[in-house]
VOGU-3710 file (C-alpha; in Angstrom, 3 decimals, decimal comma):
1> mktqntennr> 75,120/22,797/118,501  74,447/23,346/122,188  76,700/23,886/125,173  75,478/22,780/128,580  76,425/24,277/131,935  75,097/23,433/135,362  74,254/25,781/138,188  72,378/24,836/141,354  71,750/21,380/139,818  69,886/22,913/136,894
11> vfeintleaa> 71,047/22,558/133,290  71,191/25,588/131,003  71,543/25,116/127,271  73,064/27,673/124,927  72,789/27,129/121,214  75,977/28,862/120,129  75,091/28,985/116,435  71,684/30,523/117,189  73,400/33,051/119,433  75,901/33,831/116,652
21> neveqyvidl> 73,052/34,291/114,187  71,533/36,885/116,503  74,722/38,974/116,513  75,614/38,352/112,861  74,601/41,776/111,554  76,360/43,420/114,493  79,565/41,598/113,549  79,233/42,417/109,843  78,598/46,091/110,624  81,701/46,212/112,830
31> rrdfhlhpel> 83,803/44,505/110,185  82,710/47,042/107,585  83,405/49,927/109,950  86,928/48,652/110,646  87,454/48,103/106,921  86,333/51,634/106,047  88,767/53,117/108,565  91,939/51,017/108,547  94,890/52,102/110,671  98,520/51,082/110,412
41> slqeertikv> 100,514/49,288/113,081  100,798/51,224/116,368  98,467/53,895/114,952  95,185/52,118/115,748  93,667/54,976/117,757  90,217/55,006/116,185  90,076/51,204/116,088  90,857/51,000/119,802  88,234/53,676/120,492  85,597/51,589/118,680
51> vteeltkmgi> 86,638/48,422/120,537  86,539/50,071/123,967  83,211/51,775/123,252  81,685/48,416/122,342  83,126/46,769/125,459  81,676/49,578/127,561  78,225/49,039/126,021  78,495/45,363/126,959  79,476/46,191/130,529  82,875/44,557/130,068
61> eyeivpnggv> 85,751/46,006/132,086  88,886/46,645/130,096  92,308/48,220/130,190  94,336/49,813/127,401  97,935/48,621/127,171  100,009/51,413/125,580  101,575/50,187/122,322  100,025/46,803/123,024  96,276/46,882/122,595  93,191/46,295/124,690
71> igfiegnqeg> 92,471/43,630/127,325  88,895/42,956/128,409  87,607/40,790/131,276  84,457/38,685/131,486  84,081/37,062/134,901  81,937/33,973/135,204  79,706/33,302/138,194  81,691/30,183/139,054  85,372/29,808/139,903  87,466/28,110/137,269
81> kslilradld> 90,159/28,468/134,651  90,987/31,483/132,491  91,047/31,572/128,696  92,524/34,258/126,449  90,602/35,031/123,251  92,809/36,975/120,837  92,267/39,144/117,758  94,476/41,647/115,911  93,733/45,272/115,034  96,117/46,676/112,430
91> alpmkeetqn> 95,903/47,111/108,662  98,584/46,972/105,974  100,361/49,939/104,320  98,867/49,513/100,861  96,004/50,595/98,635  93,334/48,017/97,923  91,620/47,434/94,599  87,910/48,154/94,245  87,306/44,684/92,776  87,806/41,290/94,403
101> lketkvvlsq> 88,316/38,321/92,067  84,877/38,756/90,489  82,976/41,869/91,467  83,069/45,184/93,285  83,747/44,816/96,981  80,919/45,628/99,375  83,181/47,923/101,414  86,371/49,825/100,536  89,048/51,512/102,588  88,715/55,283/102,796
111> ndnaahtcgh> 92,477/55,532/103,324  94,623/55,142/100,205  97,629/54,391/102,426  96,113/51,550/104,462  93,855/48,572/103,879  92,593/45,495/105,721  93,886/42,968/103,190  94,687/40,255/105,724  91,403/39,877/107,586  92,135/41,641/110,877
121> dghsamllga> 88,916/43,622/110,497  87,038/40,320/110,528  89,063/38,967/113,445  88,297/41,950/115,683  84,629/41,962/114,685  84,265/38,242/115,433  85,869/38,646/118,858  83,512/41,484/119,737  80,600/39,327/118,587  81,796/36,473/120,789
131> akilsqnkqy> 82,295/38,898/123,690  78,709/40,075/123,308  77,374/36,507/123,613  79,695/35,578/126,483  78,904/38,729/128,463  75,184/38,041/128,054  75,695/34,501/129,373  78,431/35,047/131,942  76,239/33,552/134,649  76,901/30,202/132,978
141> lkgkvilafe> 80,657/30,697/132,675  82,917/28,601/134,842  85,991/30,787/135,096  87,172/33,920/133,333  87,472/35,059/129,729  90,279/37,471/128,815  89,798/39,367/125,572  93,062/40,410/123,903  92,981/42,870/120,992  96,564/43,074/119,740
151> qaeeigggiy> 98,109/46,086/118,066  100,687/45,937/115,273  100,569/42,203/114,562  101,869/42,818/111,043  105,175/44,194/112,330  105,311/42,400/115,684  105,162/45,790/117,370  102,453/45,252/119,991  103,021/41,702/121,158  105,658/42,473/123,818
161> ellnrllkig> 103,606/45,005/125,751  100,359/43,036/125,452  101,811/39,649/126,317  103,871/41,096/129,156  100,613/42,286/130,726  98,804/39,007/130,033  101,584/37,044/131,740  101,090/39,147/134,861  97,337/38,507/134,718  97,818/34,778/134,056
171> adgvwgihlk> 95,727/32,318/132,061  95,291/28,607/131,410  94,881/28,680/127,638  94,535/30,762/124,497  92,342/30,707/121,374  92,507/32,620/118,114  91,063/32,505/114,589  92,633/33,566/111,313  90,489/33,903/108,205  92,104/31,844/105,419
181> sdvpsgkisv> 91,847/32,800/101,771  92,467/29,362/100,233  90,163/27,351/102,498  86,569/26,961/101,229  84,093/29,298/102,900  82,641/27,913/106,081  85,270/25,211/106,541  87,463/25,386/109,630  90,731/23,700/110,562  91,784/23,081/114,158
191> dsgprmasaf> 94,433/20,452/113,400  96,980/19,698/116,101  100,728/20,239/115,799  102,581/22,894/113,762  100,159/25,315/112,099  102,305/28,300/111,118  106,006/28,622/110,486  108,959/30,055/112,288  111,376/32,127/110,288  114,594/33,971/109,886
201> sfdviirgks> 115,109/37,130/107,884  118,289/38,480/106,344  119,589/41,721/104,899  123,036/41,579/103,268  125,388/43,981/101,479  127,856/42,444/99,008  130,859/44,636/98,136  132,852/44,291/94,952  134,836/46,775/92,883  133,096/49,247/90,606
211> ghgsrpdlat> 134,169/49,968/87,058  133,195/51,037/83,560  130,809/48,870/81,585  133,328/48,673/78,740  135,930/46,932/80,936  134,162/44,433/83,217  137,484/42,585/83,468  138,828/45,471/85,565  135,862/45,408/87,957  134,474/42,907/90,452
221> spldcftnfy> 130,720/42,768/90,020  128,673/42,152/93,179  125,807/41,235/90,858  127,739/38,242/89,499  128,469/37,227/93,079  124,820/37,544/94,108  123,421/35,585/91,163  125,840/32,742/91,912  124,826/32,827/95,572  121,123/32,902/94,705
231> dnlrvmrlnk> 121,416/29,932/92,336  123,220/27,939/95,026  120,696/29,014/97,665  117,909/27,471/95,587  119,916/24,276/95,149  120,676/24,145/98,880  117,178/22,822/99,595  117,991/19,747/97,495  121,480/18,819/98,600  121,836/20,208/102,132
241> ldpfnpitfs> 118,449/20,165/103,871  116,113/17,385/104,988  113,564/16,930/102,146  110,939/15,645/104,596  110,831/18,927/106,554  109,237/21,926/104,800  111,212/25,120/104,261  110,810/28,076/101,915  113,213/30,821/100,854  112,353/34,129/99,222
251> igsisagsas> 114,293/37,222/98,207  112,083/40,255/98,690  114,341/43,124/97,657  117,493/43,730/95,602  119,178/47,059/94,935  122,370/47,808/93,016  123,716/50,503/90,736  122,334/53,725/89,312  123,663/53,905/85,737  123,585/51,462/82,838
261> nvipetlqfs> 127,286/51,802/82,037  128,650/51,563/85,594  129,354/48,274/87,322  128,230/48,986/90,909  130,404/48,788/93,986  127,724/47,211/96,168  124,539/45,171/96,000  122,061/44,820/98,839  119,463/42,063/99,125  116,993/40,939/101,772
271> gtarflqyeq> 114,506/38,126/102,276  113,182/35,436/104,570  113,169/31,707/105,178  110,208/29,876/106,762  110,257/26,434/108,370  108,140/24,151/110,579  110,930/22,402/112,513  113,521/24,350/114,486  116,317/21,942/113,574  115,612/22,571/109,881
281> gekaekefks> 115,821/26,305/110,487  119,106/25,999/112,369  120,583/23,920/109,562  119,374/26,399/106,930  120,867/29,329/108,848  124,236/27,576/109,088  124,259/26,621/105,399  123,162/30,130/104,348  126,086/31,720/106,173  128,594/29,170/104,906
291> llknicdlhn> 127,371/29,517/101,339  127,503/33,321/101,419  131,087/33,297/102,704  132,293/30,744/100,168  130,630/32,439/97,170  131,919/35,865/98,158  135,432/34,439/98,550  135,133/32,830/95,113  134,216/36,174/93,522  136,734/38,255/95,499
301> ctyeyvkepn> 133,882/40,104/97,173  133,206/40,896/100,806  129,866/40,979/102,624  128,235/42,653/105,588  125,086/41,709/107,488  122,637/44,550/107,959  120,463/41,861/109,553  122,090/38,530/110,248  119,940/35,410/109,793  118,900/33,959/113,149
311> amnlfvynee> 116,591/30,938/113,142  113,764/31,531/115,595  112,226/28,770/117,674  108,764/30,300/117,435  105,916/28,351/115,868  102,153/28,445/115,962  101,571/24,995/117,439  98,184/23,626/118,470  98,485/21,583/121,656  97,042/18,145/120,967
321> ncaaialnsi> 94,446/18,009/123,744  93,318/21,575/123,115  92,941/20,689/119,437  90,813/17,673/120,417  88,558/19,912/122,518  88,336/22,350/119,599  87,431/19,586/117,165  84,439/18,611/119,306  83,556/22,274/119,765  83,358/22,824/116,002
331> knaigenaii> 81,254/19,702/115,550  78,885/20,795/118,305  78,697/24,437/117,252  78,481/24,377/113,455  78,485/20,717/112,458  80,953/18,010/111,507  80,786/18,979/107,820  82,551/22,227/108,662  85,738/20,380/109,677  88,601/20,426/107,198
341> hypawmases> 92,114/19,076/107,638  94,484/21,651/106,264  98,290/21,630/106,027  100,388/24,094/107,985  100,625/27,635/106,640  104,210/28,720/105,944  103,511/32,322/107,010  104,485/33,478/110,504  102,277/34,919/113,231  102,793/36,557/116,617
351> fgfyqkyfpg> 100,254/34,073/117,995  103,273/31,803/118,418  104,367/33,995/121,326  101,107/33,318/123,188  101,541/29,587/122,681  105,008/29,747/124,200  103,328/30,475/127,536  99,741/29,229/127,152  98,435/26,024/125,549  95,888/26,631/122,880
361> vfaflgienf> 94,503/26,562/119,373  94,836/28,796/116,340  92,005/27,991/113,945  91,855/28,649/110,187  88,398/29,725/108,972  87,866/29,563/105,216  86,644/32,533/103,139  87,203/31,202/99,589  83,973/31,603/97,628  84,314/31,740/93,843
371> ekgtgaehhn> 80,729/32,927/93,346  81,398/35,972/95,519  84,935/36,521/94,236  86,621/35,993/97,596  89,805/33,970/97,771  92,576/36,345/96,689  95,761/35,763/98,676  96,341/37,617/101,931  98,151/40,963/101,460  96,843/41,045/97,884
381> ahfdidedvl> 95,032/44,222/96,757  92,043/42,099/95,613  91,701/40,328/99,010  88,120/40,213/100,261  86,089/38,410/102,923  83,012/36,221/102,586  81,089/37,855/105,416  78,704/34,896/105,724  81,410/32,927/107,579  81,904/35,460/110,359
391> klgvastvqy> 79,037/34,048/112,414  80,706/30,614/112,221  83,863/32,055/113,725  81,799/33,624/116,504  79,949/30,368/117,253  83,198/28,371/117,260  84,872/30,851/119,615  81,983/30,809/122,079  81,684/27,012/121,972  85,412/26,484/122,527
401> tfdflnseke> 85,329/28,938/125,423  82,656/26,990/127,275  84,180/23,626/126,394  87,723/24,573/127,431  86,657/26,168/130,701  84,520/23,138/131,565  87,117/20,570/130,482  89,081/18,611/133,076  91,340/17,028/130,468  95,053/16,980/131,307
411> lnyqsekkel> 97,134/18,980/128,841  100,484/17,742/127,553  102,100/21,143/127,732  105,212/22,745/129,167  105,212/26,523/129,405  108,269/28,508/128,329  110,578/29,004/131,326  112,394/32,066/130,032  111,294/35,561/130,956  109,586/37,310/128,054
421> kdlfieigfp> 112,442/39,793/127,683  115,009/36,988/127,492  112,917/35,105/124,952  112,666/38,192/122,739  116,408/38,790/122,914  117,147/35,151/122,116  115,051/35,106/118,956  116,049/38,604/117,839  112,783/40,475/118,397  112,972/44,132/119,495
431> vpswatdqe> 112,575/44,677/123,228  111,115/48,009/124,411  113,675/50,364/125,922  111,904/50,429/129,274  112,473/46,686/129,672  116,220/46,912/129,026  116,532/50,078/131,138  115,425/48,107/134,185  118,626/46,038/134,153
//
């Protein structure tokens, strides 16, 4: 539970859990403030104001990256490596319920059109708590800490600007925490390897021939075509894709027709696929396109891609040696009993972009507590946080920071060689106009 650093041949000991206990109420208060005043992606003006005011109080220099977020700098007294500590700022466009799974929530959004139902309020509060401890002990830091508060994580809208700036600053590693609704409260996973999925999304219009409901034989129903395609898409996992590599498919929206007695001309559907191996994603993309063409031909329909599926090679992947450092950090900070081995999460996260260029760890911190009613799925209106775990996230972040900066372990890591703009174009992410205008 202690981290040791040497200076002038003297040993200083910092009990990271004790330090986290001292800032616990500060972190909880911040989390509740963020939760009361949620802001949607790229609209986080008040949230950024709170973050920068707190950094100013701590004496931490910072810069605001337009449409990207906030970057803060904590310089240690000794030369060394640099580590990025990342959190996200935005809320979701939804109204939350007053109740969690058991009781009334301790804090509710004051904005009916936005709510922190993914945990970003907790992430930002924990990072500010860690920053407070690190700034108070910067004389023991060997190297530099870079605080990254990312805008618009939910829509991937802030990552380009923020990461573009971080690449110019440079760093040796990255760390982040995501609260996890189905992990028991106080347990934390820092497993190595794939931790969150890559994806492709699709948006398709199927065109048939409209007609009267009394004579379906004279029409060509795009709905019949879609249902056949959807049934075969579900079967595709069994007879076309490697059963040992995880993949999920989901259809999120379908729209067709406007009257009960009219067979519609068109049907539009959209959805996503998630996978943990790029080869599996490539295969799924190829089979999806082949299946859509063949089914549409069979039904005498045509199709058009509003958004064509494009398998992205973008995973949250914990570098093995960084994960080993993190494992020891958790044991030292909050105890071996806090460790849990948890399978990869099939959701996607912009943290994968950081790990393209910096080796690091994305930790899952559990908030499932049946007695308190926390544990509803992320993006669910009943989602709530067990605030007692926030101090554990702070202690783990501080401990990993010291341990990583002091570590001389060789990392088995190759940074992405492509320029950020080229990487975004390759995987189909939007590139800001200023970046393309420079060509």
